N, CA, C, O and the ligand as a Tripos MOL2 file, in Angstrom:
@<TRIPOS>MOLECULE
protein
  297   295    75     0     0
PROTEIN
NO_CHARGES

@<TRIPOS>ATOM
      1 N           0.8510   -1.1990    0.0000 N.3       1 MET1
      2 CA          0.0000    0.0000    0.0000 C.3       1 MET1
      3 C           0.8800    1.2390    0.0000 C.2       1 MET1
      4 O           1.8120    1.3480    0.7960 O.2       1 MET1
      5 N           0.5840    2.1580   -0.8840 N.am      2 SER2
      6 CA          1.4170    3.3500   -0.9410 C.3       2 SER2
      7 C           1.0820    4.2760    0.2170 C.2       2 SER2
      8 O          -0.0560    4.3580    0.6790 O.2       2 SER2
      9 N           2.0990    4.9550    0.6570 N.am      3 ARG3
     10 CA          1.9010    5.8830    1.7540 C.3       3 ARG3
     11 C           1.7880    7.2960    1.1940 C.2       3 ARG3
     12 O           2.2010    7.5850    0.0710 O.2       3 ARG3
     13 N           1.2160    8.1530    2.0150 N.am      4 LYS4
     14 CA          1.0030    9.5370    1.6240 C.3       4 LYS4
     15 C           1.8240   10.4630    2.5050 C.2       4 LYS4
     16 O           2.2060   10.1150    3.6220 O.2       4 LYS4
     17 N           2.0790   11.6270    1.9840 N.am      5 VAL5
     18 CA          2.8640   12.6170    2.7180 C.3       5 VAL5
     19 C           2.1050   13.9320    2.7540 C.2       5 VAL5
     20 O           1.5870   14.3940    1.7370 O.2       5 VAL5
     21 N           2.0460   14.5270    3.9350 N.am      6 ALA6
     22 CA          1.5650   15.8990    4.0620 C.3       6 ALA6
     23 C           2.7740   16.7460    4.4580 C.2       6 ALA6
     24 O           3.4550   16.4460    5.4390 O.2       6 ALA6
     25 N           3.0280   17.7810    3.7060 N.am      7 ASP7
     26 CA          4.2080   18.6120    3.9510 C.3       7 ASP7
     27 C           3.7530   20.0530    4.1560 C.2       7 ASP7
     28 O           3.1910   20.6750    3.2540 O.2       7 ASP7
     29 N           4.0040   20.5740    5.3540 N.am      8 CYS8
     30 CA          3.5590   21.9360    5.6610 C.3       8 CYS8
     31 C           4.2010   22.9700    4.7370 C.2       8 CYS8
     32 O           3.6520   24.0540    4.5410 O.2       8 CYS8
     33 N           5.3510   22.6400    4.1750 N.am      9 ARG9
     34 CA          6.0150   23.5990    3.2900 C.3       9 ARG9
     35 C           5.2610   23.7890    1.9870 C.2       9 ARG9
     36 O           5.5010   24.7520    1.2580 O.2       9 ARG9
     37 N           4.3330   22.8550    1.6880 N.am     10 ASP10
     38 CA          3.5480   22.9620    0.4600 C.3      10 ASP10
     39 C           2.4650   24.0180    0.5640 C.2      10 ASP10
     40 O           1.9660   24.5070   -0.4500 O.2      10 ASP10
     41 N           2.1070   24.3650    1.7740 N.am     11 THR11
     42 CA          1.0450   25.3450    1.9540 C.3      11 THR11
     43 C           1.5840   26.5170    2.7550 C.2      11 THR11
     44 O           2.1430   26.3250    3.8350 O.2      11 THR11
     45 N           1.4250   27.7060    2.2490 N.am     12 PRO12
     46 CA          1.9060   28.8790    2.9820 C.3      12 PRO12
     47 C           1.2900   28.8960    4.3730 C.2      12 PRO12
     48 O           0.0810   28.7200    4.5250 O.2      12 PRO12
     49 N           2.1170   29.1070    5.3800 N.am     13 ASN13
     50 CA          1.5460   29.1740    6.7250 C.3      13 ASN13
     51 C           2.2750   30.2130    7.5490 C.2      13 ASN13
     52 O           3.4690   30.4610    7.3790 O.2      13 ASN13
     53 N           1.5170   30.8050    8.4410 N.am     14 LEU14
     54 CA          2.0230   31.9500    9.1940 C.3      14 LEU14
     55 C           3.0770   31.5690   10.2150 C.2      14 LEU14
     56 O           3.8620   32.4150   10.6440 O.2      14 LEU14
     57 N           3.1020   30.3030   10.6070 N.am     15 VAL15
     58 CA          4.0150   29.9000   11.6720 C.3      15 VAL15
     59 C           5.3500   29.3920   11.1360 C.2      15 VAL15
     60 O           6.2180   29.0050   11.9190 O.2      15 VAL15
     61 N           5.5320   29.3870    9.7970 N.am     16 GLY16
     62 CA          6.8040   28.9590    9.2350 C.3      16 GLY16
     63 C           7.0900   27.4950    9.4880 C.2      16 GLY16
     64 O           8.2430   27.1030    9.6710 O.2      16 GLY16
     65 N           6.0600   26.6980    9.4990 N.am     17 CYS17
     66 CA          6.1900   25.2910    9.8560 C.3      17 CYS17
     67 C           6.7420   24.4780    8.6900 C.2      17 CYS17
     68 O           6.3710   24.6970    7.5370 O.2      17 CYS17
     69 N           7.6300   23.5390    9.0010 N.am     18 THR18
     70 CA          8.2290   22.6860    7.9580 C.3      18 THR18
     71 C           7.9710   21.2110    8.2110 C.2      18 THR18
     72 O           8.6540   20.3470    7.6610 O.2      18 THR18
     73 N           6.9900   20.9320    9.0390 N.am     19 LEU19
     74 CA          6.7190   19.5470    9.3960 C.3      19 LEU19
     75 C           6.2780   18.7220    8.1960 C.2      19 LEU19
     76 O           5.5880   19.2160    7.3040 O.2      19 LEU19
     77 N           6.6880   17.4600    8.1890 N.am     20 MET20
     78 CA          6.2520   16.5210    7.1620 C.3      20 MET20
     79 C           5.6960   15.2850    7.8740 C.2      20 MET20
     80 O           6.3300   14.7430    8.7790 O.2      20 MET20
     81 N           4.5250   14.8560    7.4640 N.am     21 ILE21
     82 CA          3.8810   13.7040    8.0880 C.3      21 ILE21
     83 C           3.6500   12.6550    7.0150 C.2      21 ILE21
     84 O           3.1030   12.9610    5.9560 O.2      21 ILE21
     85 N           4.0630   11.4200    7.2780 N.am     22 SER22
     86 CA          3.8290   10.3790    6.2810 C.3      22 SER22
     87 C           3.2100    9.1460    6.9280 C.2      22 SER22
     88 O           3.4260    8.8620    8.1060 O.2      22 SER22
     89 N           2.4410    8.4300    6.1330 N.am     23 GLY23
     90 CA          1.7820    7.2230    6.6070 C.3      23 GLY23
     91 C           0.6530    6.8860    5.6510 C.2      23 GLY23
     92 O           0.5790    7.4170    4.5430 O.2      23 GLY23
     93 N          -0.2200    6.0030    6.0910 N.am     24 GLU24
     94 CA         -1.3650    5.6980    5.2510 C.3      24 GLU24
     95 C          -2.3170    6.8910    5.2420 C.2      24 GLU24
     96 O          -2.3540    7.6860    6.1810 O.2      24 GLU24
     97 N          -3.0830    6.9970    4.1630 N.am     25 GLU25
     98 CA         -3.8430    8.2240    3.9290 C.3      25 GLU25
     99 C          -4.6710    8.6630    5.1300 C.2      25 GLU25
    100 O          -4.6230    9.8270    5.5270 O.2      25 GLU25
    101 N          -5.4270    7.7400    5.7080 N.am     26 GLU26
    102 CA         -6.3040    8.1270    6.8190 C.3      26 GLU26
    103 C          -5.4970    8.5820    8.0320 C.2      26 GLU26
    104 O          -5.9120    9.4780    8.7670 O.2      26 GLU26
    105 N          -4.3300    7.9480    8.2340 N.am     27 GLU27
    106 CA         -3.4790    8.3400    9.3570 C.3      27 GLU27
    107 C          -2.9510    9.7570    9.1610 C.2      27 GLU27
    108 O          -2.9080   10.5670   10.0880 O.2      27 GLU27
    109 N          -2.5520   10.0240    7.9230 N.am     28 VAL28
    110 CA         -1.9720   11.3340    7.6400 C.3      28 VAL28
    111 C          -3.0330   12.4250    7.7170 C.2      28 VAL28
    112 O          -2.7800   13.5100    8.2400 O.2      28 VAL28
    113 N          -4.2140   12.1320    7.1960 N.am     29 VAL29
    114 CA         -5.2940   13.1250    7.2620 C.3      29 VAL29
    115 C          -5.6050   13.4540    8.7170 C.2      29 VAL29
    116 O          -5.8000   14.6150    9.0770 O.2      29 VAL29
    117 N          -5.6490   12.4200    9.5450 N.am     30 ARG30
    118 CA         -5.9760   12.6390   10.9650 C.3      30 ARG30
    119 C          -4.8650   13.4160   11.6610 C.2      30 ARG30
    120 O          -5.1270   14.3990   12.3540 O.2      30 ARG30
    121 N          -3.6360   12.9750   11.4760 N.am     31 ALA31
    122 CA         -2.5160   13.6080   12.1750 C.3      31 ALA31
    123 C          -2.2930   15.0340   11.6770 C.2      31 ALA31
    124 O          -2.0410   15.9440   12.4660 O.2      31 ALA31
    125 N          -2.3870   15.2170   10.3550 N.am     32 ALA32
    126 CA         -2.1390   16.5450    9.8030 C.3      32 ALA32
    127 C          -3.2590   17.5120   10.1710 C.2      32 ALA32
    128 O          -3.0190   18.7060   10.3520 O.2      32 ALA32
    129 N          -4.4800   16.9980   10.2810 N.am     33 SER33
    130 CA         -5.5860   17.8620   10.6940 C.3      33 SER33
    131 C          -5.4090   18.2930   12.1430 C.2      33 SER33
    132 O          -5.5870   19.4630   12.4830 O.2      33 SER33
    133 N          -5.0530   17.3210   13.0020 N.am     34 ASP34
    134 CA         -4.8040   17.6710   14.4090 C.3      34 ASP34
    135 C          -3.6780   18.6860   14.5130 C.2      34 ASP34
    136 O          -3.7410   19.6290   15.3020 O.2      34 ASP34
    137 N          -2.6550   18.4790   13.7100 N.am     35 HIS35
    138 CA         -1.5100   19.3890   13.7120 C.3      35 HIS35
    139 C          -1.9170   20.7840   13.2330 C.2      35 HIS35
    140 O          -1.5220   21.7910   13.8200 O.2      35 HIS35
    141 N          -2.7020   20.8310   12.1730 N.am     36 ALA36
    142 CA         -3.1240   22.1240   11.6350 C.3      36 ALA36
    143 C          -3.9520   22.9010   12.6560 C.2      36 ALA36
    144 O          -3.8580   24.1240   12.7540 O.2      36 ALA36
    145 N          -4.7580   22.1680   13.4090 N.am     37 ILE37
    146 CA         -5.5890   22.8030   14.4330 C.3      37 ILE37
    147 C          -4.7210   23.3020   15.5860 C.2      37 ILE37
    148 O          -4.8700   24.4330   16.0480 O.2      37 ILE37
    149 N          -3.8040   22.4310   16.0480 N.am     38 ALA38
    150 CA         -3.0080   22.7510   17.2320 C.3      38 ALA38
    151 C          -1.9430   23.7910   16.9630 C.2      38 ALA38
    152 O          -1.7010   24.6730   17.7860 O.2      38 ALA38
    153 N          -1.3020   23.6860   15.8020 N.am     39 VAL39
    154 CA         -0.1320   24.5200   15.5410 C.3      39 VAL39
    155 C          -0.4440   25.6830   14.6060 C.2      39 VAL39
    156 O           0.0510   26.7930   14.8020 O.2      39 VAL39
    157 N          -1.2660   25.4290   13.5890 N.am     40 HIS40
    158 CA         -1.5370   26.4710   12.6030 C.3      40 HIS40
    159 C          -2.7580   27.2980   12.9580 C.2      40 HIS40
    160 O          -3.0180   28.3240   12.3290 O.2      40 HIS40
    161 N          -3.5140   26.8620   13.9640 N.am     41 GLY41
    162 CA         -4.6570   27.6350   14.3980 C.3      41 GLY41
    163 C          -5.8810   27.5080   13.5180 C.2      41 GLY41
    164 O          -6.7550   28.3740   13.5290 O.2      41 GLY41
    165 N          -5.9460   26.3980   12.7320 N.am     42 HIS42
    166 CA         -7.1200   26.1860   11.8950 C.3      42 HIS42
    167 C          -8.3060   25.7490   12.7470 C.2      42 HIS42
    168 O          -8.1400   25.2340   13.8530 O.2      42 HIS42
    169 N          -9.5150   25.9660   12.2040 N.am     43 ALA43
    170 CA        -10.7170   25.4940   12.8770 C.3      43 ALA43
    171 C         -10.8870   24.0040   12.6070 C.2      43 ALA43
    172 O         -10.5340   23.5110   11.5360 O.2      43 ALA43
    173 N         -11.4350   23.2900   13.5980 N.am     44 ASP44
    174 CA        -11.6430   21.8540   13.4850 C.3      44 ASP44
    175 C         -12.9500   21.5980   12.7360 C.2      44 ASP44
    176 O         -14.0190   21.5230   13.3410 O.2      44 ASP44
    177 N         -12.8500   21.4640   11.4100 N.am     45 THR45
    178 CA        -14.0400   21.2790   10.5870 C.3      45 THR45
    179 C         -13.8080   20.1520    9.5780 C.2      45 THR45
    180 O         -12.6640   19.8090    9.2790 O.2      45 THR45
    181 N         -14.8810   19.5850    9.0610 N.am     46 PRO46
    182 CA        -14.7310   18.5740    7.9980 C.3      46 PRO46
    183 C         -14.0310   19.1650    6.7720 C.2      46 PRO46
    184 O         -13.3280   18.4550    6.0530 O.2      46 PRO46
    185 N         -14.2220   20.4500    6.5390 N.am     47 GLU47
    186 CA        -13.5770   21.0960    5.4040 C.3      47 GLU47
    187 C         -12.0570   21.0690    5.5520 C.2      47 GLU47
    188 O         -11.3320   20.8950    4.5720 O.2      47 GLU47
    189 N         -11.5850   21.2410    6.7840 N.am     48 LEU48
    190 CA        -10.1410   21.1920    7.0140 C.3      48 LEU48
    191 C          -9.5940   19.8450    6.5880 C.2      48 LEU48
    192 O          -8.5530   19.7760    5.9340 O.2      48 LEU48
    193 N         -10.2790   18.7760    6.9510 N.am     49 ARG49
    194 CA         -9.8030   17.4400    6.5780 C.3      49 ARG49
    195 C          -9.7820   17.2660    5.0650 C.2      49 ARG49
    196 O          -8.8750   16.6360    4.5210 O.2      49 ARG49
    197 N         -10.7690   17.8170    4.3950 N.am     50 GLU50
    198 CA        -10.7850   17.7050    2.9380 C.3      50 GLU50
    199 C          -9.6500   18.5080    2.3120 C.2      50 GLU50
    200 O          -9.0640   18.0990    1.3100 O.2      50 GLU50
    201 N          -9.3470   19.6680    2.9230 N.am     51 GLN51
    202 CA         -8.2220   20.4650    2.4210 C.3      51 GLN51
    203 C          -6.9120   19.7220    2.6220 C.2      51 GLN51
    204 O          -6.0540   19.6950    1.7400 O.2      51 GLN51
    205 N          -6.7710   19.1160    3.8020 N.am     52 VAL52
    206 CA         -5.5590   18.3460    4.0850 C.3      52 VAL52
    207 C          -5.4290   17.2010    3.0870 C.2      52 VAL52
    208 O          -4.3580   16.9660    2.5260 O.2      52 VAL52
    209 N          -6.5330   16.4940    2.8740 N.am     53 ARG53
    210 CA         -6.5130   15.3540    1.9620 C.3      53 ARG53
    211 C          -6.0970   15.7850    0.5520 C.2      53 ARG53
    212 O          -5.3950   15.0580   -0.1500 O.2      53 ARG53
    213 N          -6.5370   16.9670    0.1580 N.am     54 ALA54
    214 CA         -6.2380   17.4510   -1.1890 C.3      54 ALA54
    215 C          -4.7680   17.7830   -1.3740 C.2      54 ALA54
    216 O          -4.2790   17.8220   -2.5040 O.2      54 ALA54
    217 N          -4.0520   18.0240   -0.2730 N.am     55 THR55
    218 CA         -2.6410   18.3870   -0.4040 C.3      55 THR55
    219 C          -1.7150   17.1740   -0.3140 C.2      55 THR55
    220 O          -0.5030   17.3090   -0.4820 O.2      55 THR55
    221 N          -2.2710   15.9980   -0.0530 N.am     56 LEU56
    222 CA         -1.4090   14.8250    0.1300 C.3      56 LEU56
    223 C          -0.7130   14.4450   -1.1740 C.2      56 LEU56
    224 O          -1.2670   14.5590   -2.2680 O.2      56 LEU56
    225 N           0.5270   13.9890   -1.0040 N.am     57 LYS57
    226 CA          1.2960   13.5070   -2.1420 C.3      57 LYS57
    227 C           1.7020   12.0680   -1.8660 C.2      57 LYS57
    228 O           1.6940   11.6190   -0.7200 O.2      57 LYS57
    229 N           2.0590   11.3470   -2.9300 N.am     58 ASP58
    230 CA          2.5980   10.0090   -2.7190 C.3      58 ASP58
    231 C           3.9660   10.1340   -2.0810 C.2      58 ASP58
    232 O           4.7520   11.0180   -2.4200 O.2      58 ASP58
    233 N           4.2370    9.2300   -1.1510 N.am     59 GLU59
    234 CA          5.5390    9.2610   -0.5000 C.3      59 GLU59
    235 C           6.6330    8.9070   -1.5060 C.2      59 GLU59
    236 O           6.4880    7.9800   -2.3030 O.2      59 GLU59
    237 N           7.7100    9.6510   -1.4540 N.am     60 PHE60
    238 CA          8.8360    9.3690   -2.3310 C.3      60 PHE60
    239 C           9.6290    8.1930   -1.7920 C.2      60 PHE60
    240 O          10.0810    8.2070   -0.6470 O.2      60 PHE60
    241 N           9.7910    7.1850   -2.6180 N.am     61 VAL61
    242 CA         10.5790    6.0240   -2.2160 C.3      61 VAL61
    243 C          11.7760    5.9180   -3.1590 C.2      61 VAL61
    244 O          11.5960    5.7180   -4.3600 O.2      61 VAL61
    245 N          12.9770    6.0490   -2.6390 N.am     62 PRO62
    246 CA         14.1600    5.9580   -3.4900 C.3      62 PRO62
    247 C          14.1820    4.6280   -4.2220 C.2      62 PRO62
    248 O          13.9420    3.5850   -3.6150 O.2      62 PRO62
    249 N          14.4650    4.6500   -5.5090 N.am     63 SER63
    250 CA         14.4420    3.4150   -6.2830 C.3      63 SER63
    251 C          15.6890    2.5800   -6.0390 C.2      63 SER63
    252 O          15.6820    1.3690   -6.2550 O.2      63 SER63
    253 N          16.7490    3.2200   -5.5920 N.am     64 VAL64
    254 CA         17.9740    2.4840   -5.2880 C.3      64 VAL64
    255 C          18.1750    2.4890   -3.7850 C.2      64 VAL64
    256 O          18.6140    3.4840   -3.2080 O.2      64 VAL64
    257 N          17.8530    1.3860   -3.1670 N.am     65 ALA65
    258 CA         18.0050    1.2760   -1.7300 C.3      65 ALA65
    259 C          19.4320    0.8570   -1.4020 C.2      65 ALA65
    260 O          20.0400    0.0880   -2.1460 O.2      65 ALA65
    261 N          19.9600    1.3520   -0.3080 N.am     66 PRO66
    262 CA         21.3000    0.8980    0.1110 C.3      66 PRO66
    263 C          21.2600   -0.5990    0.3180 C.2      66 PRO66
    264 O          20.3620   -1.1070    0.9910 O.2      66 PRO66
    265 N          22.2200   -1.3150   -0.2510 N.am     67 SER67
    266 CA         22.1790   -2.7610   -0.1300 C.3      67 SER67
    267 C          22.7910   -3.2100    1.1830 C.2      67 SER67
    268 O          23.8570   -2.7440    1.5840 O.2      67 SER67
    269 N          22.1130   -4.1020    1.8250 N.am     68 ALA68
    270 CA         22.6350   -4.6350    3.0820 C.3      68 ALA68
    271 C          23.8760   -5.4700    2.7830 C.2      68 ALA68
    272 O          23.9250   -6.1620    1.7660 O.2      68 ALA68
    273 N          24.8560   -5.4140    3.6410 N.am     69 GLY69
    274 CA         26.0480   -6.2010    3.4400 C.3      69 GLY69
    275 C          27.1930   -5.4150    2.8220 C.2      69 GLY69
    276 O          28.3320   -5.8790    2.7980 O.2      69 GLY69
    277 N          26.8840   -4.2080    2.3160 N.am     70 ALA70
    278 CA         27.9290   -3.4090    1.7010 C.3      70 ALA70
    279 C          28.4350   -2.3380    2.6690 C.2      70 ALA70
    280 O          29.1920   -1.4470    2.2850 O.2      70 ALA70
    281 N          28.0130   -2.4370    3.9030 N.am     71 SER71
    282 CA         28.3060   -1.3730    4.8470 C.3      71 SER71
    283 C          29.7760   -1.3080    5.2190 C.2      71 SER71
    284 O          30.2300   -0.2750    5.7090 O.2      71 SER71
    285 N          30.5380   -2.3770    5.0030 N.am     72 ASP72
    286 CA         31.9370   -2.3360    5.3990 C.3      72 ASP72
    287 C          32.7920   -1.5910    4.3970 C.2      72 ASP72
    288 O          34.0130   -1.5430    4.5470 O.2      72 ASP72
    289 N          32.1840   -1.0120    3.3850 N.am     73 THR73
    290 CA         32.9360   -0.1420    2.4720 C.3      73 THR73
    291 C          32.9510    1.2890    2.9600 C.2      73 THR73
    292 O          33.5800    2.1520    2.3480 O.2      73 THR73
    293 N          32.2600    1.5480    4.0610 N.am     74 LEU74
    294 CA         32.2350    2.9140    4.5910 C.3      74 LEU74
    295 C          33.5990    3.3480    5.1040 C.2      74 LEU74
    296 O          33.7490    4.4720    5.5830 O.2      74 LEU74
    297 ZN          2.6510   22.5800   10.2080 Zn       75 ZN75
@<TRIPOS>BOND
     1     1     2 1
     2     2     3 1
     3     3     4 2
     4     3     5 am
     5     5     6 1
     6     6     7 1
     7     7     8 2
     8     7     9 am
     9     9    10 1
    10    10    11 1
    11    11    12 2
    12    11    13 am
    13    13    14 1
    14    14    15 1
    15    15    16 2
    16    15    17 am
    17    17    18 1
    18    18    19 1
    19    19    20 2
    20    19    21 am
    21    21    22 1
    22    22    23 1
    23    23    24 2
    24    23    25 am
    25    25    26 1
    26    26    27 1
    27    27    28 2
    28    27    29 am
    29    29    30 1
    30    30    31 1
    31    31    32 2
    32    31    33 am
    33    33    34 1
    34    34    35 1
    35    35    36 2
    36    35    37 am
    37    37    38 1
    38    38    39 1
    39    39    40 2
    40    39    41 am
    41    41    42 1
    42    42    43 1
    43    43    44 2
    44    43    45 am
    45    45    46 1
    46    46    47 1
    47    47    48 2
    48    47    49 am
    49    49    50 1
    50    50    51 1
    51    51    52 2
    52    51    53 am
    53    53    54 1
    54    54    55 1
    55    55    56 2
    56    55    57 am
    57    57    58 1
    58    58    59 1
    59    59    60 2
    60    59    61 am
    61    61    62 1
    62    62    63 1
    63    63    64 2
    64    63    65 am
    65    65    66 1
    66    66    67 1
    67    67    68 2
    68    67    69 am
    69    69    70 1
    70    70    71 1
    71    71    72 2
    72    71    73 am
    73    73    74 1
    74    74    75 1
    75    75    76 2
    76    75    77 am
    77    77    78 1
    78    78    79 1
    79    79    80 2
    80    79    81 am
    81    81    82 1
    82    82    83 1
    83    83    84 2
    84    83    85 am
    85    85    86 1
    86    86    87 1
    87    87    88 2
    88    87    89 am
    89    89    90 1
    90    90    91 1
    91    91    92 2
    92    91    93 am
    93    93    94 1
    94    94    95 1
    95    95    96 2
    96    95    97 am
    97    97    98 1
    98    98    99 1
    99    99   100 2
   100    99   101 am
   101   101   102 1
   102   102   103 1
   103   103   104 2
   104   103   105 am
   105   105   106 1
   106   106   107 1
   107   107   108 2
   108   107   109 am
   109   109   110 1
   110   110   111 1
   111   111   112 2
   112   111   113 am
   113   113   114 1
   114   114   115 1
   115   115   116 2
   116   115   117 am
   117   117   118 1
   118   118   119 1
   119   119   120 2
   120   119   121 am
   121   121   122 1
   122   122   123 1
   123   123   124 2
   124   123   125 am
   125   125   126 1
   126   126   127 1
   127   127   128 2
   128   127   129 am
   129   129   130 1
   130   130   131 1
   131   131   132 2
   132   131   133 am
   133   133   134 1
   134   134   135 1
   135   135   136 2
   136   135   137 am
   137   137   138 1
   138   138   139 1
   139   139   140 2
   140   139   141 am
   141   141   142 1
   142   142   143 1
   143   143   144 2
   144   143   145 am
   145   145   146 1
   146   146   147 1
   147   147   148 2
   148   147   149 am
   149   149   150 1
   150   150   151 1
   151   151   152 2
   152   151   153 am
   153   153   154 1
   154   154   155 1
   155   155   156 2
   156   155   157 am
   157   157   158 1
   158   158   159 1
   159   159   160 2
   160   159   161 am
   161   161   162 1
   162   162   163 1
   163   163   164 2
   164   163   165 am
   165   165   166 1
   166   166   167 1
   167   167   168 2
   168   167   169 am
   169   169   170 1
   170   170   171 1
   171   171   172 2
   172   171   173 am
   173   173   174 1
   174   174   175 1
   175   175   176 2
   176   175   177 am
   177   177   178 1
   178   178   179 1
   179   179   180 2
   180   179   181 am
   181   181   182 1
   182   182   183 1
   183   183   184 2
   184   183   185 am
   185   185   186 1
   186   186   187 1
   187   187   188 2
   188   187   189 am
   189   189   190 1
   190   190   191 1
   191   191   192 2
   192   191   193 am
   193   193   194 1
   194   194   195 1
   195   195   196 2
   196   195   197 am
   197   197   198 1
   198   198   199 1
   199   199   200 2
   200   199   201 am
   201   201   202 1
   202   202   203 1
   203   203   204 2
   204   203   205 am
   205   205   206 1
   206   206   207 1
   207   207   208 2
   208   207   209 am
   209   209   210 1
   210   210   211 1
   211   211   212 2
   212   211   213 am
   213   213   214 1
   214   214   215 1
   215   215   216 2
   216   215   217 am
   217   217   218 1
   218   218   219 1
   219   219   220 2
   220   219   221 am
   221   221   222 1
   222   222   223 1
   223   223   224 2
   224   223   225 am
   225   225   226 1
   226   226   227 1
   227   227   228 2
   228   227   229 am
   229   229   230 1
   230   230   231 1
   231   231   232 2
   232   231   233 am
   233   233   234 1
   234   234   235 1
   235   235   236 2
   236   235   237 am
   237   237   238 1
   238   238   239 1
   239   239   240 2
   240   239   241 am
   241   241   242 1
   242   242   243 1
   243   243   244 2
   244   243   245 am
   245   245   246 1
   246   246   247 1
   247   247   248 2
   248   247   249 am
   249   249   250 1
   250   250   251 1
   251   251   252 2
   252   251   253 am
   253   253   254 1
   254   254   255 1
   255   255   256 2
   256   255   257 am
   257   257   258 1
   258   258   259 1
   259   259   260 2
   260   259   261 am
   261   261   262 1
   262   262   263 1
   263   263   264 2
   264   263   265 am
   265   265   266 1
   266   266   267 1
   267   267   268 2
   268   267   269 am
   269   269   270 1
   270   270   271 1
   271   271   272 2
   272   271   273 am
   273   273   274 1
   274   274   275 1
   275   275   276 2
   276   275   277 am
   277   277   278 1
   278   278   279 1
   279   279   280 2
   280   279   281 am
   281   281   282 1
   282   282   283 1
   283   283   284 2
   284   283   285 am
   285   285   286 1
   286   286   287 1
   287   287   288 2
   288   287   289 am
   289   289   290 1
   290   290   291 1
   291   291   292 2
   292   291   293 am
   293   293   294 1
   294   294   295 1
   295   295   296 2
@<TRIPOS>SUBSTRUCTURE
     1 MET1         2 RESIDUE 1 A MET
     2 SER2         6 RESIDUE 1 A SER
     3 ARG3        10 RESIDUE 1 A ARG
     4 LYS4        14 RESIDUE 1 A LYS
     5 VAL5        18 RESIDUE 1 A VAL
     6 ALA6        22 RESIDUE 1 A ALA
     7 ASP7        26 RESIDUE 1 A ASP
     8 CYS8        30 RESIDUE 1 A CYS
     9 ARG9        34 RESIDUE 1 A ARG
    10 ASP10       38 RESIDUE 1 A ASP
    11 THR11       42 RESIDUE 1 A THR
    12 PRO12       46 RESIDUE 1 A PRO
    13 ASN13       50 RESIDUE 1 A ASN
    14 LEU14       54 RESIDUE 1 A LEU
    15 VAL15       58 RESIDUE 1 A VAL
    16 GLY16       62 RESIDUE 1 A GLY
    17 CYS17       66 RESIDUE 1 A CYS
    18 THR18       70 RESIDUE 1 A THR
    19 LEU19       74 RESIDUE 1 A LEU
    20 MET20       78 RESIDUE 1 A MET
    21 ILE21       82 RESIDUE 1 A ILE
    22 SER22       86 RESIDUE 1 A SER
    23 GLY23       90 RESIDUE 1 A GLY
    24 GLU24       94 RESIDUE 1 A GLU
    25 GLU25       98 RESIDUE 1 A GLU
    26 GLU26      102 RESIDUE 1 A GLU
    27 GLU27      106 RESIDUE 1 A GLU
    28 VAL28      110 RESIDUE 1 A VAL
    29 VAL29      114 RESIDUE 1 A VAL
    30 ARG30      118 RESIDUE 1 A ARG
    31 ALA31      122 RESIDUE 1 A ALA
    32 ALA32      126 RESIDUE 1 A ALA
    33 SER33      130 RESIDUE 1 A SER
    34 ASP34      134 RESIDUE 1 A ASP
    35 HIS35      138 RESIDUE 1 A HIS
    36 ALA36      142 RESIDUE 1 A ALA
    37 ILE37      146 RESIDUE 1 A ILE
    38 ALA38      150 RESIDUE 1 A ALA
    39 VAL39      154 RESIDUE 1 A VAL
    40 HIS40      158 RESIDUE 1 A HIS
    41 GLY41      162 RESIDUE 1 A GLY
    42 HIS42      166 RESIDUE 1 A HIS
    43 ALA43      170 RESIDUE 1 A ALA
    44 ASP44      174 RESIDUE 1 A ASP
    45 THR45      178 RESIDUE 1 A THR
    46 PRO46      182 RESIDUE 1 A PRO
    47 GLU47      186 RESIDUE 1 A GLU
    48 LEU48      190 RESIDUE 1 A LEU
    49 ARG49      194 RESIDUE 1 A ARG
    50 GLU50      198 RESIDUE 1 A GLU
    51 GLN51      202 RESIDUE 1 A GLN
    52 VAL52      206 RESIDUE 1 A VAL
    53 ARG53      210 RESIDUE 1 A ARG
    54 ALA54      214 RESIDUE 1 A ALA
    55 THR55      218 RESIDUE 1 A THR
    56 LEU56      222 RESIDUE 1 A LEU
    57 LYS57      226 RESIDUE 1 A LYS
    58 ASP58      230 RESIDUE 1 A ASP
    59 GLU59      234 RESIDUE 1 A GLU
    60 PHE60      238 RESIDUE 1 A PHE
    61 VAL61      242 RESIDUE 1 A VAL
    62 PRO62      246 RESIDUE 1 A PRO
    63 SER63      250 RESIDUE 1 A SER
    64 VAL64      254 RESIDUE 1 A VAL
    65 ALA65      258 RESIDUE 1 A ALA
    66 PRO66      262 RESIDUE 1 A PRO
    67 SER67      266 RESIDUE 1 A SER
    68 ALA68      270 RESIDUE 1 A ALA
    69 GLY69      274 RESIDUE 1 A GLY
    70 ALA70      278 RESIDUE 1 A ALA
    71 SER71      282 RESIDUE 1 A SER
    72 ASP72      286 RESIDUE 1 A ASP
    73 THR73      290 RESIDUE 1 A THR
    74 LEU74      294 RESIDUE 1 A LEU
    75 ZN75       297 GROUP 0 **** ****
């Protein structure tokens, strides 16, 4: 299942917040909405959740993962 990312830097905000939240969509919508209410001073409304949902992006997953076992080349 792909994960979603909410990034405060994507939306102009008065508090200069740079938080990034990632997880499954419903988790991110819930956490980012709570965060927006607590930190950004948004009102707790269904509209806020829809706005948060609209800003979600797919989580970036690097296509080349560090291979296990090659760590002794450090
Ligand atoms: Zn924020």
